[in-house]
C-alpha positions in Angstrom: 18.6 -94.9 59.8 15.1 -95.2 58.3 15.9 -98.5 56.8 17.4 -99.7 60.1 14.3 -98.8 62.0 12.2 -100.6 59.4 14.4 -103.7 59.7 14.0 -103.6 63.5 10.3 -103.3 63.2 10.2 -106.3 61.0 12.4 -108.3 63.3 10.2 -107.6 66.4 7.1 -108.3 64.4 8.5 -111.8 63.7 9.6 -112.3 67.3 6.1 -111.2 68.5 4.4 -113.7 66.2 6.7 -116.5 67.3 5.9 -115.8 71.0 2.2 -115.7 70.2 2.3 -119.1 68.6 4.6 -120.4 71.4 2.1 -119.2 74.0 -0.8 -120.8 72.3 0.8 -124.1 71.4 2.9 -124.5 74.6 -0.1 -124.0 76.9 -2.2 -126.3 74.8 0.5 -129.0 74.8 0.8 -128.8 78.6 -3.0 -128.8 79.0 -2.7 -125.4 80.9 -5.9 -123.3 81.0 -5.0 -120.6 83.7 -3.4 -117.2 83.4 0.3 -117.0 82.5 2.7 -114.2 81.7 3.5 -115.9 78.4 0.3 -114.3 77.1 1.7 -110.7 77.4 5.0 -111.4 75.5 3.2 -111.3 72.2 1.7 -107.8 72.8 4.8 -106.5 74.5 7.0 -107.3 71.5 4.4 -106.0 69.0 3.9 -102.7 70.9 7.4 -102.0 72.3 9.2 -103.7 69.4 7.4 -103.4 66.1 5.2 -100.3 66.7 8.0 -98.5 68.5 10.4 -98.8 65.7 7.7 -97.9 63.1 7.1 -94.7 65.0 10.8 -94.0 65.2 11.0 -94.6 61.5 8.3 -92.0 60.9 9.9 -89.6 63.4 13.3 -89.9 61.7 11.7 -89.1 58.3 10.1 -86.0 59.7 12.7 -84.7 62.2 16.0 -86.3 61.3 16.8 -86.7 65.0 19.3 -89.5 64.8 22.9 -88.7 65.8 26.0 -90.5 66.9 24.6 -91.3 70.3 21.3 -92.8 69.1 22.8 -96.3 68.7 23.7 -96.5 72.4 20.2 -95.5 73.4 18.7 -98.0 71.0 21.0 -100.8 72.3 19.9 -100.0 75.8 16.3 -99.9 74.7 16.5 -103.3 73.1 18.3 -104.7 76.1 15.5 -103.5 78.3 12.8 -105.0 76.1 14.6 -108.3 75.9 15.2 -108.4 79.7 11.5 -107.9 80.2 10.8 -110.6 77.7 13.2 -113.0 79.5 11.5 -112.3 82.8 8.1 -112.8 81.3 9.3 -116.1 79.8 10.7 -117.3 83.1 7.6 -116.3 85.0 5.3 -117.8 82.4 7.1 -121.1 82.1 7.0 -121.6 85.9 3.3 -120.8 85.9 2.6 -123.4 83.2 4.7 -126.0 85.0 3.0 -125.2 88.3 6.3 -124.6 90.0 6.2 -123.1 93.5 8.7 -120.4 93.7 10.4 -119.3 96.9 9.9 -115.7 97.9 13.5 -114.9 96.8 13.1 -116.4 93.4 9.7 -114.7 92.9 11.2 -111.4 93.9 14.2 -112.0 91.6 12.0 -112.5 88.5 10.0 -109.4 89.4 13.2 -107.5 89.9 14.5 -108.6 86.5 11.3 -107.4 84.8 11.5 -104.2 86.8 15.1 -103.5 85.6 14.0 -104.1 82.0 11.0 -101.7 82.4 13.3 -99.0 83.9 15.7 -99.3 81.0 12.8 -99.0 78.5 11.4 -96.0 80.3 14.7 -94.1 80.5 15.4 -94.8 76.8 12.0 -93.7 75.7 12.5 -90.4 77.6 15.9 -89.9 76.1 14.6 -90.6 72.6 11.6 -88.2 73.1 14.0 -85.5 74.2 16.1 -85.9 71.1 12.9 -85.8 68.9 11.6 -82.7 70.7 14.9 -80.9 70.3 14.8 -81.5 66.6 11.2 -80.5 66.3 11.8 -77.0 67.6 
């Protein structure tokens, strides 16, 4: 499991860097100088992707908390992270393009991001409970 966590950390580090370059180059290409949600994708993927899995790797080495159910929690966690990323991408692209969103579409994008954040939060709590149980 330690190697799997290290591989996931590396994967999310690459994804974070890609989104950082995409944000910088895409806004420059479109002559956009305002605020956009594209700017937070880089940090979200670094913190909730790379650093999260690095911390899990260290916790696994110390507490050996992984069991047969950990895979389901991690799939849900990654699903939540990527749902958030997709919502940030949708919101950011519409901001760069200057698209006026209807109230329904605006609420839909916010709702999608909210679902992703809820999934992330629930999975973090479940993982922390597993680690705490093994730490006793």
